[in-house]
C-alpha positions as a printed Julia matrix, in Angstrom:
86×3 Matrix{Float64}:
  -9.42   20.67   -5.65
  -9.21   20.77   -1.89
  -6.95   18.55    0.14
  -9.88   16.62    1.67
 -11.1    15.77   -1.82
  -7.64   14.68   -2.84
  -7.22   12.45    0.23
 -10.66   10.95   -0.2
  -9.92   10.18   -3.95
  -6.52    8.56   -3.0
  -8.37    6.5    -0.3
 -10.85    5.47   -2.89
  -8.0     4.25   -5.19
  -6.34    2.41   -2.45
  -9.68    0.54   -1.67
 -10.03   -0.38   -5.44
  -6.36   -1.71   -5.36
  -7.2    -4.12   -2.39
 -10.6    -5.39   -3.7
  -9.28   -8.95   -3.88
 -10.19  -11.0    -0.79
  -9.17  -14.31    0.41
 -10.98  -16.4     3.17
  -8.39  -17.37    5.81
  -9.33  -19.88    8.45
  -9.61  -18.32   11.94
  -9.02  -14.77   10.51
 -11.93  -14.49    8.16
 -11.86  -12.55    4.87
  -8.59  -10.79    4.39
  -7.71   -8.23    1.55
  -4.87   -9.18   -0.71
  -2.58   -6.45   -2.04
  -1.81   -6.06   -5.75
   0.96   -8.4    -7.05
   3.68   -5.92   -7.13
   3.25   -4.93   -3.51
   2.88   -8.56   -2.51
   6.28   -9.25   -4.15
   7.78   -6.45   -2.21
   6.45   -7.59    1.08
   7.6   -11.15    0.32
  11.12   -9.94   -0.51
  11.42   -8.03    2.81
  10.04  -11.08    4.68
  12.6   -13.24    2.81
  15.49  -11.0     3.81
  14.34  -11.07    7.42
  13.84  -14.77    7.42
  17.49  -15.31    5.95
  18.63  -12.92    8.65
  20.1   -10.39    6.06
  18.11   -7.73    7.91
  16.64   -7.93   11.62
  12.81   -8.5    12.1
  12.24   -5.03   13.68
  13.96   -3.27   10.68
  11.7    -5.36    8.29
   8.68   -4.17   10.23
   9.77   -0.6    10.14
  10.51   -0.68    6.4
   7.19   -2.42    5.67
   5.2    -0.01    7.84
   7.07    3.01    6.14
   6.37    1.52    2.63
   2.52    1.3     3.64
   2.36    4.78    4.85
   4.24    6.27    1.87
   1.98    4.34   -0.48
  -1.08    5.66    1.16
   0.35    9.31    1.03
   1.56    9.04   -2.49
  -1.53    7.5    -4.01
  -3.49   10.6    -3.11
  -0.58   12.89   -4.13
  -0.25   11.31   -7.49
  -3.96   11.44   -8.18
  -4.03   15.1    -7.36
  -1.08   15.81   -9.53
  -2.52   13.95  -12.55
  -5.78   15.81  -12.23
  -3.96   19.14  -11.93
  -1.89   18.3   -15.18
  -5.19   17.27  -17.02
  -6.82   20.65  -16.21
  -3.76   22.64  -17.32
């Protein structure tokens, strides 16, 4: 399987995970993350609100988590398919 195909299948899985949408006034329709990711983001937000960590650090941690999740979803999918074919 090529790298492009793996990346596309990982993107497809990410889109499926974010299929729940909520109508927010003045923002329109917004995709809601899965419950486990929502709890993670809420926890980071709570730590920042309680000033356990600084806001810039919370933003960097959350952005890193989002980027790693996007990368690992394609990587895990490719690994799973490789194990199935072995």
